[in-house]
N, C-alpha and C positions, 0 to 999 in steps of 0.2 A: 536265525536270519531274518525271519519275516517281521518281527517287531523292529528290528534294526533299520531294515529297508523301509518299513511304513514311517519311521521316524524321520527319513531324509526329506528335504525340501522337494517340491514337485519338479523343480528344474534338475535336481540330481535324480529323482526317479525317471524322468523322461531321458536322461542321458543313459542311465543303466538299461532301461528298456530297449532303447535303440541300439546300445553298444552290445548287448549279449548276443542276439541273433548276427549282428554285423561282424563281431569278433569270431563267432563260429563260422560264418560265411568266408571271412577273410582266412581263417585257419584252413578251412577246406580248400579254398582256391590256391593257399600256399602249398598244401600237401599235394594237390593235383599238379601244380607247377613243378614241384620238386620231383614227383614221380615221373612227369613228362620229360623233365631234363635228364633224369637218370636213364629213361628209356632211350632218349636221343643219344646219350652217351654209349649206352650198350650198342645201339644200332650202329654208330659211328665205328665203334671198336670192330663189330662184325664186318662192316664194309671195308675198313683199312685191312683186315686179315685177309679178305677176299682179293683186294688190290694187290697185297703182298704176294698171295699165291699166284696171282696172275703175273706179276712181275718175275717171280721164280721160274714160272713155265715159259716166260718169254726168254729169260736168260738161258735156260736150257735149250730152246728152239734155235736161238741166235748161234749159240756155240755149236750145236749139231749142224746147222746150216754152213757155218764157217768151215767146219772140218770136212763136210761133204764136198763143198766147193773146192777146197784145197786139193782133196784126192783127185777130184775130176780134172783140175789143172795140171797136177803132177802126171796124171795118167796120159793126158791128151796134149798137154802143153798149150792149150787154147786160153786166151786171156779172158774170154767172156764168162769162162767158168768162175772167175774171181769176182763177179759182181756181188753174190750173196756174202762173200767174205768181206768186201769192202763196206756193205751196208752193216753187217754185224760189228765190224770194227768201230764204226761211227755210232752205232746204237747202243753198244754194250755199256759204255761209261754213263750213259743218260738213264738207262734202266737201272744199273747199280745204284746211281745217285737218288732215283725216285724210291727204290726199295729202302734205301738206308734212311731216307727221311721219314718213312712210315713206320719203321720199326720201333717198338717200345720195349720189346723183351731183350734183356742183356745177353742172354744165350744165343738169341737169333742174331744180334748184333756181331757177336764174336764170330759166329758161322758166316755172316755175310763178308766179314773181313777175310776169313780164309777163302771163301768162294772168290772174292775179288782178287786176291793173290793168285789163286789158281787160274782165273780167267785171264789175268795178265800174263801168266806163264804160258798158257795155252796159246794166246795170241802172239806172244813172241816167238815160239816155236813155229807156229804157221807162217810168221813172216820170214823166218829163216828158210822154211820150205819153199817159200815163194821166190827166193832169190834166184837168179838166173844162172850163176856159176855152178850150183849144184846140179842143175839140169844138164848144162854142158858137159860137166865132168863124167857124167854117166854113171856116177857110182852108186850102183844099186844097193850096195851094202850100206852105205852112209844113209841113203834115203829110207831103207828099211829101218835102220836104227832110229832115224828121226821119227818115223811114223810110229814105231813102238813106243818111243818116249812120248809122243803126243798122245798116243791111246791111254798110256798110264795116267797122265795128267787129266785126260777126259773122264776116265774112270773115277778118279778121285774127285773130280768135280760133280760128277753125277752122284757120288756117294753123298757129298755134302749137300748137294740140292735136294736129294730124296730125304736126307735127315731134316733139311729145313722145311721141307713140305710136310713132313710128318709132324714136326713141332707146330707148324702154323695150322695143321688140321686139328691138333689137339687144342690150340688156342682158339680155334674157330668153334669147335664144340663147346668149350667152356664159355666163351663169350655169348654164344647163342643161348645156351641155358641161362646165362645171366640176365640176358635181354628178356627171355620169357618170364624169368622171375619178377623182374622190374615192372613188366606189363601187368602181370597178375597183381603185384602190389599196387600199381596205379589204379586198377579197376576196384581193388579193395578200398583204397583210400577215397575214391570218388563216391563209393557206396557209403562209406563212413561219414564222409563230409556231408552228403545229402541227409543222412540220418541225424547228424549233429545240428545241421541247419533247421531241420524239422523240429528237433528237440528244443533248440534255442527259441524258435518262434512259439512253440507251446509254452515255454517258460516265461517269454515275454507277455504273451497273452494273459497267462495266470498272473503274473505280477500287475499288469495293467488292470486286470479285472478285480484281483483281490485288493490292492492297495488304493486304486483310484475310482474305478466304476461303481463298485459296490458301495463305497463309502459316500460318493456323490448322490447316489440314489437315496442313501439314508439322510443326507443333508437335505435333499429336495423334499423328503417326507417331513423332516423337522421344520423346514421353512413353511410347508403347507399348514403344519399344526400352529406355527407362529402367527400365520396370516388368519387363522381362525380364532386367534386369542388364547390358545391352550398354551400351558406351561412346557417349555422345552427343557429336557433333561439330557445333557451331553453325555453320551456312552462312548464317545470316541477316545481312547487313551492315549493316542499318538500325538507328537508334537510337531507335525508339519503344518503347512498351511490349511489343509483341510480340517485337521485337528483344531487349529486355532479358530477357524470359521465355526466349527461346531461348538466351540467354547464361547465364540462371541454371539452366536445365536441363543445360547443358553443364558448369557448375561443379558442379551437384549430382551429375552422373555421375562427374565426377573425384572429388569428395569421397566418394561411395558406394563407389567402387572402392578408394579409399585405406582407408576405414573397414572395408571387407570384408576387405582385405589385412591391417589391423590386428586385426581381429576374429579372422580365421584364425590369425594369429600368436599373439594372446592366448590363444586356445582352445588352441592347441598347447602354449604355455607352461604354461597351467592344467593340461592333461592331464598334461604332464610332471611339474608340481608336485605334483598329486594322486597320480599314480602313484609319485612318488619320496618321498613321505611315508611313513615307517616307524614313527613313534611314534603316529599316528593312524589308525584305519580309517575310511576315507571311501568310501562306496558309496551307490548310488542305489537307490530302489524304485519300482515302479509303484504306482498307486492301490491295488492289491489287496495290496501288501506284498511281491512278488516282486523278487529281487535283479536289477537290469539292468546295473550297474556295479560294479567292484571294484578296489581298489587294492592296492599292496604292503603298506601298514600293516594293512589288514584280513587279508590273508593271513597276515602275521607274528603277528598277535594271535590269530586264530582257528584258524590252521592249515589252512584250505581255501584252495585255489587258485581262480583265476577260473572255470576251465571246470568246477569241481566244484560251484560254489555259484550261478552266474548261472542265473536262471530258477527257483530254490528259494525258498521262503517263508523270511522272516528269523526266523520264530518258532523255528527249530531251534536257535537260539543261547540260548534261554531253558531253565531247568530245568523239569522236568515239572510241579511244582506250579503254576507261573505261565504255562506255555506256552499254555494254552487261553484265557486272559483278558488277560493283561498286554499281549502285542503289539498286540491290536486296540484296547485302550484308548490306548495311546500313539499311534497313527495317528489315532484320533478326536480326541484333545486336540490334536494338531499341525494337523489339518485345521480345527479350530474356532478355536484361538488363533494360528495361524501357526507356533508352534514349541512344543516341551515339552523339558524336561530330566529326566533320571531316573538313579539309581544303583541297581545291584544286582548279584546274582551271574549270570553268564553261562556257556555251556559252550563249550569248544574241540572240535575235531574229535576229540581223543583222549579226550574225556569230562571232562577236568580243568576246574576251575572257575577264574574269575577275576573280580575286582570290577570292574565296568565303569562309567564315566560316559558317557552318550549324550546327544546333542542331535538331535533329529528336527525337520526344518524342512519345511513343506509348500510345494510348488512349484505356482505358478499360472501360466496363460498371460495373454496381454494381455486376454482376455475374462473372466477370473476363473475359469476352469474348472480344476479339480485335475487336475494332470498326473502328479503323483507326490510322492516325498519324497526329501530327501537325509538321511542318517544319518552322524553322526560319533561314532565309538567310541574310547575311551581306556582302557587298561588301568591302573587305579589301584590295583592289589592292594597294592603295597608302601606307597603312601601310606595305604591303610586299615589296613594292619597297623601303620604308624607312628601313626597317629591313635589306634588302640586301645592301643597300648602307652603312647602320651602320655597318654591318658585314664586308664589304669590308674596311671601315675606320678603324675598330679594327684590321683587319688583317695587314693594312698598319702600324697602330701604333705599333703593335707587332713587325712587321719587323723593324721599325725605333727604337724601344727600343732595340731590339736585336743588330741592327747595332750600336746604341749608346754604349751599353755595351761592344760591340766587340772592338769599337774604343776606349773606355776608357781603357780597358784592354791592348790593344796594346800600347796606348799612355803611360800608366803608365810604361810599360815595356821599351818603347823607351826612355822615360824621365828618369826613373831610372838609365840606364846605363851610360849616360854622367853626371848625376848629381852625382853619386857615384864617378866617375872620378874627378869632381870639388871639392867634398868634401875631397876626399883623397889627391889631390894636396894641398888644402887649409891647411889641416892638417900638410903636410909636410912643407909648407912655414911657418906655426906657430912655428914650431921647429927651422927653420933656421933663422928667422928674429930676430933682437935684439932691434931695436929702437922701441919706444912707439907708434909712429904714424904708422908704418908698421904693428905692432902686432894688433892694433885697426882695421886696413883695413882688415886684415885676419880674424879677429873674426868676423867682419861684414859679410864677405863672408861666413863663416861657419853658422852664425845664418840664413841668407837668404837661405842658401842651406837646412838647416835642416827644416825651415819652409816650403819650397817648397816641401820636401820629405813628411813631415807630411800632407800636403795638398793633395799631390797625394794619400796617404794611405787612407785618409778620403773620397776622391771623389771615389776611387775604392771600398771602403766599402759600400758607398751609392748606387753606381751602382750594387752592388752585391745583396743589400737588395731589391733594386727596381726589379731586375730580378728574384728574388726568389732563389737565389743560394748562400745564406749565410748558411754556415754549423755551426751548433752549437752542442757541446757536453754537454748535460744537465745532471748534477750529482749532488747529495747532496754535499753542500759546507758549511764549518763552518763559521758562520758569523763573529766570532771574528778573525780568521785568515785573511779573505780577507780585513776586515777593517784595521787591523793592517798593512798588506802589502801595501794597498793603501795609508795609512797615512805615512808610511815609505818613500814611493816614493814622496809624495808631500811635506815632510818637507823642503827640499832644496829651494823650491820656496818662503818660508816664510821669508828668511833672510833679504832682502832688505827693506821690510815693517815691519819687526819685528812682524809678525803676529803668534799667538800661536793656536796650534790645540788640542782641548780637546776631549777626547774620553770616552763615557760611555762604561764600560766594559761589554761585552756580555757573556752570559752564555756558558760554554765550548760545550755543547751538542746541541746548538742551530743552526740548519742548514736549508739551503734554496736549492730549486732546480734551478741551473743556470750553465751557461758555465763560468767556472772560470776566464779565460783570458778576455772573453768579459765583465764579471761583474767587474773585476779589471779596465778595460779601462773605464767603466761608472764611477765608484767611483773617479777614477783619474781625469777624466774630471770635475766632479762636484766640487772636492776639489780644483783643479787648478783654477776654475772659482770664488770659494768662496774666495780664496786668492787674485786673481787677481783684483776683484771688491770690495775688503774690504777696510775700511779706515786704515791708519797707526796706528800700535800697536793694531789693532783689534783682534778678535778671531774667530776661526771656531770651531763649536760644532757637533760631530758625535754621534748620539744616535740611539736607536732601541725600537721598541714596538712589543708585539705579538698580532696580530688580528685574533683570531679564527684559520683559516688554513692558514694564511698568516703572514708574518713578514715585518714591516715597518722599513726601515732604512733612518733617516733623516740627511741632511747636512745643517746646519744653519750658517749664517755669520752675521756679525755687520755692514754690508755696508749700502748704501742708499736705497737698495731694487729697485724694478722695478715698474715704474708708472702703474697705472691700465689700462690706455689705450694702453700700449705696451704689455701686458700680452698675448694677442692673438697672438702676432708675436713671441713668445718666442722660439718655436721650428721650426720656418721657416729656412730652409737652407740658408746659406750665409748672414743672417740678424744679424749683431753684434749689439745688443742693448747696449748702453752705450759706445760704442768705441769712441765717441766724447770727453768723459770725462778722458779716460785713454790713455796711449801710448803704451800699451801692445799689442803684436802681437796676431793674432788669424785668424782662417779660417772662422768662422761662421757655421761651420758644427758640432761642438762638441755635443750640446744639441739636434740637430735633429737626429744625428747618435745614441746618447745615448738612445733616446726615441724609435727609431725603434729596437735597440738591446734588450731593456727591453720588449718591446712588443712582439718580437719573443721568448723570454724565458717565456712568460705567465705571465708576470707582468705588473705593470703600473709605469709610472714616472710622478710625478705632482709637482706643484709649489704652494707656498702661500706666500704672504707677512705677515710679522709680525711686530710687535713694536720693532723698532731698528735693522732691517734687513730682509733678505729673507730666505726662507727654501725650499729646494728641498728634496722630499720623493720618495723612491723607494720601491714599494710593490711586494714581490716575494712569490711564493707558499712555503709553509713550507714543508720539506721533510716528507715523511710517516714514522710512528714509526718503520715499519719493515726495511725500507732502512737504518734508522739511526741506528737501533741495528746491522744490518749487517755490516755497516760502522765501528761501534765501535769494531766489533769482527775482523775487518781487511778483511771482504769479499768483493771482487770487485762487483760493481753494475751489474745488468742484462744487457747484452749488447744490448737487444731490446729496452731499454729506453735511450740509450746513445746518439745517433746522430739523428737529423732531420733538415729539411729544414723549414724556416717560410714561 
């Protein structure tokens, strides 16, 4: 039973421990209650027997009084002698009824019926004696006969009453003995119940001590061993909560031992790792800033060995101007924010300086108390020197770029003045000469001058873009109007090769955000290239598509396209792809300048080969609805969004 009980859950154990003495106590109380009830029943039976006997005696007395009263009346003739008779006559039915209701014995009930009949007979005869005609007749003989008959009935009645008394005496004796036995049994049951309650309490205490208290003490001892870092071996074989707790302690002991071993191994690996790092100085500080640990990297960077620096304040690595203030500020920032980073000059043991990048981290224990700091130092003197050299080179490049931009600006101005003069005189010559050879020579002068002027403009635009000084006025522009104007300007270029330009009509309210003059310059450049590199009698198609918040405008031709290996060079300045196949003039800057302009307006310029030609596409932001609505109503755009530099 004990192993089975020990395997029960603690709740079931508690119920059993409480219920055992409680059940015994309830059983004892029930037995006492039963014994008390039986005792009361026995006593009630004795009381009823006594009441029956009292009733029988009252019957006997009433009949005797009635008979005596009747004899006195007969002898004296006085009516006052009849009072006891009258009382008896009224009382006898009541007493008979009370005795009958208390009787339980069948024999007594039968005897009571006979007594009741005899009582009725006796009363009837006494009533006859009481009648007046008998007294007036003076018949002594009849009176004697009536008295004799009454005496006989009275004798029979007395015999039945005596028999009934004897029977009730026997019943009283038996019931008294039964009541004594019940009282004796009740006392025995009370003693037994007390013994059982005491025994149940002892059993409950034993069960509680054996199955809970002793095992709890054992678990307490195991927990103490676990807190001391010793291995806990679970010896509790039972499967209740305490047994599971003991097993959990054993498992925790094994796990803690394993983690302790892993932690020791990890700490050893970490120590070896830290001590083996040579590129970084890693060392620990106490809360006051004194060195408590030192690795090989710190020794290499600073020149101090561990035995020379441990216990010294880390401020000795700082130059004299910052030694008094900066180390304390570093520790304060790390303690406040958890960590801090800084760069600056530090000192080696030999007095030489190096540029250091340091990270200071505050170390706290589980209660939040500051235990010290870890500091990681890296010598970045070479990187610092490289950054300074790179910064100097960048400044030189900026100066060179500015000088180039200034040179191009001045050069364009200096070249434009004589070139405009050349073009002006060439136009005058063209008006004066009449022979064909001279006119062709003048035309050649004009073409070369205009080409040179276009080259100067494009070079200047590229210089402005590279210098970040290209000013653009970005406003909502109707797509249909810009395409129509660009096509109108490009149509004269189609005459020699008989190229036709086809335009997909755009919606009137379709607008993009762009600089109109520069966008027209880009489209004109794309259309002129599409015509220039097309086949004779070919075609150029201008179409558009709406892409969410952007609009794509495509320019497609029916020329030979561009070989895949040359596509990467498409937007390279001064690189004229396909110039070997045609005799058209060009600067090689058109596509590069167009791409820069579209990028500056927030769009993209792309290219794709297709079957039977090539396609350039321009993606531009679609104008917001509010701007389009304002434009439709003739309201000028907000000046804040008008001009910007790319």
